[in-house]
PQR file with spaces between the fields and no chain letter, atoms N, CA, C, O and H, PARSE charges and radii, in Angstrom:
ATOM       1  N    MET     1     -17.663  -15.121  -19.535 -0.4000 1.5000
ATOM       2  CA   MET     1     -16.535  -14.563  -19.158 -0.0000 2.0000
ATOM       3  C    MET     1     -16.485  -13.848  -17.994  0.5500 1.7000
ATOM       4  O    MET     1     -17.451  -13.186  -17.615 -0.5500 1.4000
ATOM       5  N    PRO     2     -15.272  -13.926  -17.279 -0.5600 1.5000
ATOM       6  CA   PRO     2     -15.327  -13.353  -15.619  0.2800 2.0000
ATOM       7  C    PRO     2     -14.696  -11.539  -15.920  0.5500 1.7000
ATOM       8  O    PRO     2     -13.839  -10.990  -16.612 -0.5500 1.4000
ATOM       9  N    ARG     3     -15.325  -11.305  -15.318 -0.4000 1.5000
ATOM      10  CA   ARG     3     -15.215   -9.852  -15.249 -0.0000 2.0000
ATOM      11  C    ARG     3     -13.577   -9.501  -14.887  0.5500 1.7000
ATOM      12  O    ARG     3     -12.922  -10.160  -14.079 -0.5500 1.4000
ATOM      13  H    ARG     3     -16.022  -11.751  -14.756  0.4000 1.0000
ATOM      14  N    THR     4     -13.051   -8.327  -15.652 -0.4000 1.5000
ATOM      15  CA   THR     4     -11.619   -7.966  -15.386 -0.0000 2.0000
ATOM      16  C    THR     4     -11.614   -6.443  -14.536  0.5500 1.7000
ATOM      17  O    THR     4     -12.464   -5.565  -14.382 -0.5500 1.4000
ATOM      18  H    THR     4     -13.582   -7.791  -16.308  0.4000 1.0000
ATOM      19  N    PHE     5     -10.386   -6.599  -14.139 -0.4000 1.5000
ATOM      20  CA   PHE     5     -10.220   -5.217  -13.648 -0.0000 2.0000
ATOM      21  C    PHE     5      -8.800   -4.842  -13.660  0.5500 1.7000
ATOM      22  O    PHE     5      -8.009   -5.782  -13.743 -0.5500 1.4000
ATOM      23  H    PHE     5      -9.696   -7.312  -14.264  0.4000 1.0000
ATOM      24  N    PRO     6      -8.240   -3.449  -13.583 -0.5600 1.5000
ATOM      25  CA   PRO     6      -6.435   -3.564  -13.955  0.2800 2.0000
ATOM      26  C    PRO     6      -5.888   -3.854  -12.482  0.5500 1.7000
ATOM      27  O    PRO     6      -6.459   -3.482  -11.457 -0.5500 1.4000
ATOM      28  N    CYS     7      -4.722   -4.559  -12.530 -0.4000 1.5000
ATOM      29  CA   CYS     7      -3.875   -4.575  -11.616 -0.0000 2.0000
ATOM      30  C    CYS     7      -3.270   -3.471  -10.995  0.5500 1.7000
ATOM      31  O    CYS     7      -2.428   -2.780  -11.569 -0.5500 1.4000
ATOM      32  H    CYS     7      -4.257   -4.862  -13.362  0.4000 1.0000
ATOM      33  N    PRO     8      -3.754   -3.224   -9.565 -0.5600 1.5000
ATOM      34  CA   PRO     8      -2.700   -1.690   -8.881  0.2800 2.0000
ATOM      35  C    PRO     8      -1.636   -1.762   -9.237  0.5500 1.7000
ATOM      36  O    PRO     8      -1.229   -0.623   -9.462 -0.5500 1.4000
ATOM      37  N    ARG     9      -0.618   -2.772   -9.506 -0.4000 1.5000
ATOM      38  CA   ARG     9       0.404   -2.567   -9.751 -0.0000 2.0000
ATOM      39  C    ARG     9       0.985   -2.207  -11.069  0.5500 1.7000
ATOM      40  O    ARG     9       1.616   -1.158  -11.199 -0.5500 1.4000
ATOM      41  H    ARG     9      -0.948   -3.698   -9.323  0.4000 1.0000
ATOM      42  N    CYS    10       0.811   -2.975  -11.982 -0.4000 1.5000
ATOM      43  CA   CYS    10       1.053   -2.923  -13.241 -0.0000 2.0000
ATOM      44  C    CYS    10       0.030   -2.615  -14.268  0.5500 1.7000
ATOM      45  O    CYS    10       0.469   -2.424  -15.402 -0.5500 1.4000
ATOM      46  H    CYS    10       0.299   -3.827  -11.877  0.4000 1.0000
ATOM      47  N    GLY    11      -1.217   -2.532  -14.094 -0.4000 1.5000
ATOM      48  CA   GLY    11      -2.319   -1.969  -14.774 -0.0000 2.0000
ATOM      49  C    GLY    11      -3.023   -3.264  -15.776  0.5500 1.7000
ATOM      50  O    GLY    11      -4.077   -3.106  -16.392 -0.5500 1.4000
ATOM      51  H    GLY    11      -1.574   -2.687  -13.172  0.4000 1.0000
ATOM      52  N    GLN    12      -2.166   -4.624  -15.795 -0.4000 1.5000
ATOM      53  CA   GLN    12      -2.892   -5.503  -16.886 -0.0000 2.0000
ATOM      54  C    GLN    12      -4.019   -5.811  -16.540  0.5500 1.7000
ATOM      55  O    GLN    12      -4.330   -5.386  -15.428 -0.5500 1.4000
ATOM      56  H    GLN    12      -1.310   -4.752  -15.295  0.4000 1.0000
ATOM      57  N    LYS    13      -5.021   -6.594  -17.247 -0.4000 1.5000
ATOM      58  CA   LYS    13      -6.328   -7.162  -17.170 -0.0000 2.0000
ATOM      59  C    LYS    13      -5.770   -8.215  -15.716  0.5500 1.7000
ATOM      60  O    LYS    13      -4.834   -9.014  -15.671 -0.5500 1.4000
ATOM      61  H    LYS    13      -4.769   -6.939  -18.150  0.4000 1.0000
ATOM      62  N    SER    14      -6.589   -7.888  -14.831 -0.4000 1.5000
ATOM      63  CA   SER    14      -6.808   -9.278  -13.385 -0.0000 2.0000
ATOM      64  C    SER    14      -8.070   -9.907  -13.558  0.5500 1.7000
ATOM      65  O    SER    14      -8.981   -9.424  -14.230 -0.5500 1.4000
ATOM      66  H    SER    14      -7.349   -7.239  -14.867  0.4000 1.0000
ATOM      67  N    THR    15      -8.112  -10.803  -13.052 -0.4000 1.5000
ATOM      68  CA   THR    15      -9.685  -11.589  -12.312 -0.0000 2.0000
ATOM      69  C    THR    15      -9.396  -11.528  -11.024  0.5500 1.7000
ATOM      70  O    THR    15      -8.321  -11.449  -10.429 -0.5500 1.4000
ATOM      71  H    THR    15      -7.373  -11.196  -12.506  0.4000 1.0000
ATOM      72  N    TRP    16     -10.696  -11.582  -10.605 -0.4000 1.5000
ATOM      73  CA   TRP    16     -10.841  -11.566   -9.221 -0.0000 2.0000
ATOM      74  C    TRP    16     -11.262  -13.216   -8.453  0.5500 1.7000
ATOM      75  O    TRP    16     -10.946  -13.656   -7.348 -0.5500 1.4000
ATOM      76  H    TRP    16     -11.569  -11.646  -11.088  0.4000 1.0000
ATOM      77  N    GLU    17     -12.042  -13.805   -9.505 -0.4000 1.5000
ATOM      78  CA   GLU    17     -12.539  -15.188   -9.211 -0.0000 2.0000
ATOM      79  C    GLU    17     -11.425  -16.071   -9.628  0.5500 1.7000
ATOM      80  O    GLU    17     -11.040  -15.942  -10.790 -0.5500 1.4000
ATOM      81  H    GLU    17     -12.299  -13.448  -10.403  0.4000 1.0000
ATOM      82  N    GLY    18     -10.841  -16.951   -8.869 -0.4000 1.5000
ATOM      83  CA   GLY    18      -9.986  -17.999   -9.391 -0.0000 2.0000
ATOM      84  C    GLY    18      -8.474  -17.234   -9.483  0.5500 1.7000
ATOM      85  O    GLY    18      -7.542  -17.653  -10.169 -0.5500 1.4000
ATOM      86  H    GLY    18     -11.154  -17.056   -7.925  0.4000 1.0000
ATOM      87  N    ASN    19      -8.450  -16.301   -8.832 -0.4000 1.5000
ATOM      88  CA   ASN    19      -6.824  -15.625   -8.428 -0.0000 2.0000
ATOM      89  C    ASN    19      -6.294  -15.409   -7.381  0.5500 1.7000
ATOM      90  O    ASN    19      -6.518  -14.355   -6.785 -0.5500 1.4000
ATOM      91  H    ASN    19      -9.207  -15.960   -8.274  0.4000 1.0000
ATOM      92  N    ASP    20      -5.528  -16.274   -6.933 -0.4000 1.5000
ATOM      93  CA   ASP    20      -4.916  -16.508   -5.746 -0.0000 2.0000
ATOM      94  C    ASP    20      -4.160  -15.071   -5.180  0.5500 1.7000
ATOM      95  O    ASP    20      -4.044  -14.833   -3.978 -0.5500 1.4000
ATOM      96  H    ASP    20      -5.346  -17.130   -7.417  0.4000 1.0000
ATOM      97  N    TYR    21      -3.681  -14.180   -6.238 -0.4000 1.5000
ATOM      98  CA   TYR    21      -3.069  -13.067   -5.751 -0.0000 2.0000
ATOM      99  C    TYR    21      -3.773  -11.921   -6.125  0.5500 1.7000
ATOM     100  O    TYR    21      -3.169  -10.905   -6.468 -0.5500 1.4000
ATOM     101  H    TYR    21      -3.776  -14.374   -7.214  0.4000 1.0000
ATOM     102  N    ARG    22      -4.958  -11.982   -6.095 -0.4000 1.5000
ATOM     103  CA   ARG    22      -6.170  -10.363   -5.984 -0.0000 2.0000
ATOM     104  C    ARG    22      -5.773   -9.713   -5.051  0.5500 1.7000
ATOM     105  O    ARG    22      -5.263  -10.172   -4.029 -0.5500 1.4000
ATOM     106  H    ARG    22      -5.449  -12.807   -5.816  0.4000 1.0000
ATOM     107  N    PRO    23      -5.959   -8.617   -5.296 -0.5600 1.5000
ATOM     108  CA   PRO    23      -6.312   -7.927   -6.422  0.2800 2.0000
ATOM     109  C    PRO    23      -5.095   -7.678   -7.305  0.5500 1.7000
ATOM     110  O    PRO    23      -5.097   -6.846   -8.212 -0.5500 1.4000
ATOM     111  N    PHE    24      -4.017   -8.479   -6.974 -0.4000 1.5000
ATOM     112  CA   PHE    24      -3.052   -7.937   -8.461 -0.0000 2.0000
ATOM     113  C    PHE    24      -3.338   -9.366   -9.277  0.5500 1.7000
ATOM     114  O    PHE    24      -4.050  -10.350   -9.076 -0.5500 1.4000
ATOM     115  H    PHE    24      -4.016   -9.155   -6.237  0.4000 1.0000
ATOM     116  N    CYS    25      -2.307   -8.905  -10.400 -0.4000 1.5000
ATOM     117  CA   CYS    25      -2.377  -10.284  -11.572 -0.0000 2.0000
ATOM     118  C    CYS    25      -1.700  -11.222  -11.445  0.5500 1.7000
ATOM     119  O    CYS    25      -1.926  -12.256  -12.074 -0.5500 1.4000
ATOM     120  H    CYS    25      -1.728   -8.106  -10.563  0.4000 1.0000
ATOM     121  N    SER    26      -0.530  -11.074  -10.455 -0.4000 1.5000
ATOM     122  CA   SER    26       0.404  -12.194  -10.434 -0.0000 2.0000
ATOM     123  C    SER    26       1.048  -11.923   -8.994  0.5500 1.7000
ATOM     124  O    SER    26       0.890  -10.922   -8.295 -0.5500 1.4000
ATOM     125  H    SER    26      -0.347  -10.234   -9.944  0.4000 1.0000
ATOM     126  N    GLU    27       1.859  -13.135   -8.708 -0.4000 1.5000
ATOM     127  CA   GLU    27       2.797  -13.203   -7.541 -0.0000 2.0000
ATOM     128  C    GLU    27       3.698  -12.071   -7.527  0.5500 1.7000
ATOM     129  O    GLU    27       3.697  -11.274   -6.589 -0.5500 1.4000
ATOM     130  H    GLU    27       1.987  -13.948   -9.275  0.4000 1.0000
ATOM     131  N    ARG    28       4.653  -11.938   -8.768 -0.4000 1.5000
ATOM     132  CA   ARG    28       5.450  -10.894   -8.884 -0.0000 2.0000
ATOM     133  C    ARG    28       4.814   -9.555   -8.413  0.5500 1.7000
ATOM     134  O    ARG    28       5.377   -8.900   -7.536 -0.5500 1.4000
ATOM     135  H    ARG    28       4.654  -12.586   -9.530  0.4000 1.0000
ATOM     136  N    CYS    29       3.484   -9.075   -9.060 -0.4000 1.5000
ATOM     137  CA   CYS    29       2.914   -7.565   -8.614 -0.0000 2.0000
ATOM     138  C    CYS    29       2.465   -7.867   -7.167  0.5500 1.7000
ATOM     139  O    CYS    29       2.323   -6.789   -6.590 -0.5500 1.4000
ATOM     140  H    CYS    29       3.026   -9.607   -9.773  0.4000 1.0000
ATOM     141  N    LYS    30       2.242   -8.696   -6.519 -0.4000 1.5000
ATOM     142  CA   LYS    30       1.955   -8.816   -5.428 -0.0000 2.0000
ATOM     143  C    LYS    30       3.133   -8.573   -4.432  0.5500 1.7000
ATOM     144  O    LYS    30       2.966   -7.879   -3.429 -0.5500 1.4000
ATOM     145  H    LYS    30       2.357   -9.572   -6.988  0.4000 1.0000
ATOM     146  N    ILE    31       4.412   -9.200   -4.754 -0.4000 1.5000
ATOM     147  CA   ILE    31       5.214   -9.146   -3.829 -0.0000 2.0000
ATOM     148  C    ILE    31       6.328   -7.669   -3.964  0.5500 1.7000
ATOM     149  O    ILE    31       7.199   -7.314   -3.170 -0.5500 1.4000
ATOM     150  H    ILE    31       4.547   -9.764   -5.569  0.4000 1.0000
ATOM     151  N    ILE    32       5.962   -7.120   -5.084 -0.4000 1.5000
ATOM     152  CA   ILE    32       6.608   -5.995   -5.519 -0.0000 2.0000
ATOM     153  C    ILE    32       5.947   -4.977   -4.538  0.5500 1.7000
ATOM     154  O    ILE    32       6.630   -4.174   -3.901 -0.5500 1.4000
ATOM     155  H    ILE    32       5.254   -7.408   -5.729  0.4000 1.0000
ATOM     156  N    ASP    33       4.409   -5.054   -4.432 -0.4000 1.5000
ATOM     157  CA   ASP    33       3.695   -4.253   -3.987 -0.0000 2.0000
ATOM     158  C    ASP    33       3.985   -4.156   -2.346  0.5500 1.7000
ATOM     159  O    ASP    33       4.027   -3.095   -1.724 -0.5500 1.4000
ATOM     160  H    ASP    33       3.855   -5.705   -4.950  0.4000 1.0000
ATOM     161  N    LEU    34       4.167   -5.425   -1.802 -0.4000 1.5000
ATOM     162  CA   LEU    34       4.454   -5.632   -0.215 -0.0000 2.0000
ATOM     163  C    LEU    34       6.166   -4.898   -0.264  0.5500 1.7000
ATOM     164  O    LEU    34       6.570   -4.163    0.637 -0.5500 1.4000
ATOM     165  H    LEU    34       4.133   -6.287   -2.308  0.4000 1.0000
ATOM     166  N    GLY    35       6.799   -5.183   -1.185 -0.4000 1.5000
ATOM     167  CA   GLY    35       8.131   -4.412   -0.995 -0.0000 2.0000
ATOM     168  C    GLY    35       8.071   -2.929   -0.679  0.5500 1.7000
ATOM     169  O    GLY    35       8.603   -2.320    0.250 -0.5500 1.4000
ATOM     170  H    GLY    35       6.471   -5.780   -1.917  0.4000 1.0000
ATOM     171  N    ALA    36       7.286   -2.479   -1.683 -0.4000 1.5000
ATOM     172  CA   ALA    36       6.851   -1.042   -1.634 -0.0000 2.0000
ATOM     173  C    ALA    36       6.233   -0.195   -0.259  0.5500 1.7000
ATOM     174  O    ALA    36       6.586    0.884    0.216 -0.5500 1.4000
ATOM     175  H    ALA    36       6.854   -2.974   -2.438  0.4000 1.0000
ATOM     176  N    TRP    37       5.139   -1.174    0.174 -0.4000 1.5000
ATOM     177  CA   TRP    37       4.869   -0.746    1.726 -0.0000 2.0000
ATOM     178  C    TRP    37       5.734   -1.280    3.078  0.5500 1.7000
ATOM     179  O    TRP    37       5.801   -0.726    4.176 -0.5500 1.4000
ATOM     180  H    TRP    37       4.852   -2.051   -0.212  0.4000 1.0000
ATOM     181  N    ALA    38       6.325   -2.442    2.672 -0.4000 1.5000
ATOM     182  CA   ALA    38       7.784   -2.551    4.051 -0.0000 2.0000
ATOM     183  C    ALA    38       8.708   -1.293    3.782  0.5500 1.7000
ATOM     184  O    ALA    38       9.365   -0.873    4.734 -0.5500 1.4000
ATOM     185  H    ALA    38       6.271   -2.892    1.781  0.4000 1.0000
ATOM     186  N    SER    39       8.807   -0.660    2.553 -0.4000 1.5000
ATOM     187  CA   SER    39       9.813    0.183    2.552 -0.0000 2.0000
ATOM     188  C    SER    39       9.247    1.882    2.518  0.5500 1.7000
ATOM     189  O    SER    39       9.991    2.830    2.266 -0.5500 1.4000
ATOM     190  H    SER    39       8.274   -1.001    1.779  0.4000 1.0000
ATOM     191  N    ASP    40       8.304    1.953    2.720 -0.4000 1.5000
ATOM     192  CA   ASP    40       7.692    3.100    3.605 -0.0000 2.0000
ATOM     193  C    ASP    40       7.377    4.152    1.869  0.5500 1.7000
ATOM     194  O    ASP    40       7.430    5.371    1.702 -0.5500 1.4000
ATOM     195  H    ASP    40       7.701    1.183    2.925  0.4000 1.0000
ATOM     196  N    GLU    41       7.126    3.248    1.052 -0.4000 1.5000
ATOM     197  CA   GLU    41       7.073    3.880   -0.614 -0.0000 2.0000
ATOM     198  C    GLU    41       5.718    4.610   -0.805  0.5500 1.7000
ATOM     199  O    GLU    41       5.510    5.499   -1.630 -0.5500 1.4000
ATOM     200  H    GLU    41       7.084    2.258    1.188  0.4000 1.0000
ATOM     201  N    TYR    42       4.716    4.037    0.193 -0.4000 1.5000
ATOM     202  CA   TYR    42       2.998    4.516    0.091 -0.0000 2.0000
ATOM     203  C    TYR    42       3.028    5.524    1.241  0.5500 1.7000
ATOM     204  O    TYR    42       1.885    5.904    1.497 -0.5500 1.4000
ATOM     205  H    TYR    42       4.885    3.315    0.863  0.4000 1.0000
ATOM     206  N    ALA    43       3.937    6.067    1.998 -0.4000 1.5000
ATOM     207  CA   ALA    43       3.709    7.248    3.145 -0.0000 2.0000
ATOM     208  C    ALA    43       3.155    8.296    2.864  0.5500 1.7000
ATOM     209  O    ALA    43       3.512    8.970    1.897 -0.5500 1.4000
ATOM     210  H    ALA    43       4.866    5.759    1.790  0.4000 1.0000
ATOM     211  N    LEU    44       2.283    8.597    3.571 -0.4000 1.5000
ATOM     212  CA   LEU    44       1.559   10.037    3.125 -0.0000 2.0000
ATOM     213  C    LEU    44       2.225   11.234    3.710  0.5500 1.7000
ATOM     214  O    LEU    44       2.635   11.366    4.863 -0.5500 1.4000
ATOM     215  H    LEU    44       1.994    8.050    4.357  0.4000 1.0000
ATOM     216  N    PRO    45       2.265   12.099    2.710 -0.5600 1.5000
ATOM     217  CA   PRO    45       3.118   13.147    3.512  0.2800 2.0000
ATOM     218  C    PRO    45       1.879   13.926    4.480  0.5500 1.7000
ATOM     219  O    PRO    45       0.670   14.031    4.277 -0.5500 1.4000
ATOM     220  N    THR    46       2.817   14.452    5.700 -0.4000 1.5000
ATOM     221  CA   THR    46       2.077   15.108    6.744 -0.0000 2.0000
ATOM     222  C    THR    46       2.864   16.134    7.233  0.5500 1.7000
ATOM     223  O    THR    46       4.063   16.190    6.960 -0.5500 1.4000
ATOM     224  H    THR    46       3.800   14.367    5.864  0.4000 1.0000
ATOM     225  N    GLU    47       2.370   16.861    7.853 -0.4000 1.5000
ATOM     226  CA   GLU    47       3.010   17.456    8.860 -0.0000 2.0000
ATOM     227  C    GLU    47       3.116   17.508   10.450  0.5500 1.7000
ATOM     228  O    GLU    47       2.318   17.898   11.302 -0.5500 1.4000
ATOM     229  H    GLU    47       1.395   16.815    8.074  0.4000 1.0000
ATOM     230  N    ASP    48       4.344   16.993   10.527 -0.4000 1.5000
ATOM     231  CA   ASP    48       4.181   16.976   12.061 -0.0000 2.0000
ATOM     232  C    ASP    48       4.041   17.804   12.875  0.5500 1.7000
ATOM     233  O    ASP    48       4.541   18.923   12.754 -0.5500 1.4000
ATOM     234  H    ASP    48       4.993   16.677    9.834  0.4000 1.0000
ATOM     235  N    ALA    49       3.042   17.289   14.294 -0.4000 1.5000
ATOM     236  CA   ALA    49       2.525   18.438   15.086 -0.0000 2.0000
ATOM     237  C    ALA    49       3.495   18.835   15.613  0.5500 1.7000
ATOM     238  O    ALA    49       4.546   18.194   15.605 -0.5500 1.4000
ATOM     239  H    ALA    49       2.636   16.380   14.392  0.4000 1.0000
ATOM     240  N    PRO    50       3.332   20.171   16.284 -0.5600 1.5000
ATOM     241  CA   PRO    50       4.566   20.709   17.123  0.2800 2.0000
ATOM     242  C    PRO    50       4.500   19.963   18.391  0.5500 1.7000
ATOM     243  O    PRO    50       3.463   19.623   18.960 -0.5500 1.4000
ATOM     244  N    GLN    51       5.883   19.710   18.836 -0.4000 1.5000
ATOM     245  CA   GLN    51       6.208   19.321   20.166 -0.0000 2.0000
ATOM     246  C    GLN    51       5.650   20.001   21.581  0.5500 1.7000
ATOM     247  O    GLN    51       6.051   21.133   21.850 -0.5500 1.4000
ATOM     248  H    GLN    51       6.726   19.987   18.373  0.4000 1.0000
ATOM     249  N    ALA    52       5.122   19.616   22.104 -0.4000 1.5000
ATOM     250  CA   ALA    52       4.848   20.078   23.334 -0.0000 2.0000
ATOM     251  C    ALA    52       5.889   20.708   24.110  0.5500 1.7000
ATOM     252  O    ALA    52       6.999   20.177   24.073 -0.5500 1.4000
ATOM     253  H    ALA    52       4.796   18.696   21.885  0.4000 1.0000
ATOM     254  N    ASP    53       5.705   21.885   24.900 -0.4000 1.5000
ATOM     255  CA   ASP    53       6.966   21.771   25.786 -0.0000 2.0000
ATOM     256  C    ASP    53       6.905   21.320   26.973  0.5500 1.7000
ATOM     257  O    ASP    53       6.404   21.959   27.897 -0.5500 1.4000
ATOM     258  H    ASP    53       4.804   22.317   24.930  0.4000 1.0000
ATOM     259  N    LEU    54       7.417   20.143   27.090 -0.4000 1.5000
ATOM     260  CA   LEU    54       7.410   19.236   28.627 -0.0000 2.0000
ATOM     261  C    LEU    54       7.831   19.860   29.504  0.5500 1.7000
ATOM     262  O    LEU    54       7.342   19.640   30.612 -0.5500 1.4000
ATOM     263  H    LEU    54       7.824   19.623   26.339  0.4000 1.0000
ATOM     264  N    ASP    55       8.922   20.905   29.376 -0.4000 1.5000
ATOM     265  CA   ASP    55       9.529   21.198   30.610 -0.0000 2.0000
ATOM     266  C    ASP    55       8.150   21.938   31.491  0.5500 1.7000
ATOM     267  O    ASP    55       8.012   21.815   32.708 -0.5500 1.4000
ATOM     268  H    ASP    55       9.319   21.084   28.476  0.4000 1.0000
ATOM     269  N    GLN    56       7.413   22.535   30.801 -0.4000 1.5000
ATOM     270  CA   GLN    56       6.279   23.474   31.679 -0.0000 2.0000
ATOM     271  C    GLN    56       5.598   22.344   32.506  0.5500 1.7000
ATOM     272  O    GLN    56       4.593   22.737   33.098 -0.5500 1.4000
ATOM     273  H    GLN    56       7.525   22.635   29.813  0.4000 1.0000
ATOM     274  N    TYR    57       5.877   21.182   32.665 -0.4000 1.5000
ATOM     275  CA   TYR    57       5.079   19.884   33.021 -0.0000 2.0000
ATOM     276  C    TYR    57       5.694   19.570   34.094  0.5500 1.7000
ATOM     277  O    TYR    57       5.099   19.222   35.114 -0.5500 1.4000
ATOM     278  H    TYR    57       6.694   20.863   32.185  0.4000 1.0000
ATOM     279  N    ASP    58       6.929   19.654   33.996 -0.4000 1.5000
ATOM     280  CA   ASP    58       7.629   19.168   35.038 -0.0000 2.0000
ATOM     281  C    ASP    58       7.387   19.538   36.743  0.5500 1.7000
ATOM     282  O    ASP    58       6.892   20.659   36.859 -0.5500 1.4000
ATOM     283  H    ASP    58       7.412   19.936   33.167  0.4000 1.0000
ATOM     284  N    ASP    59       7.609   18.896   37.973 -0.4000 1.5000
ATOM     285  CA   ASP    59       7.193   19.756   38.972 -0.0000 2.0000
ATOM     286  C    ASP    59       8.698   19.816   39.797  0.5500 1.7000
ATOM     287  O    ASP    59       8.818   20.501   40.813 -0.5500 1.4000
ATOM     288  H    ASP    59       8.011   17.985   37.879  0.4000 1.0000
């Protein structure tokens, strides 16, 4: 019996071997996840670095 692991998108059991959509369980989960990346749903919160005062470098 092949080892299973949860699909990172929906949590259903999925297999690695013989699965064209790995690590996802299906093409649907793979496409949904790709769409989430494309729309920046996975963006990490950060604090923007303060902008340097560029005027001080003008000659």
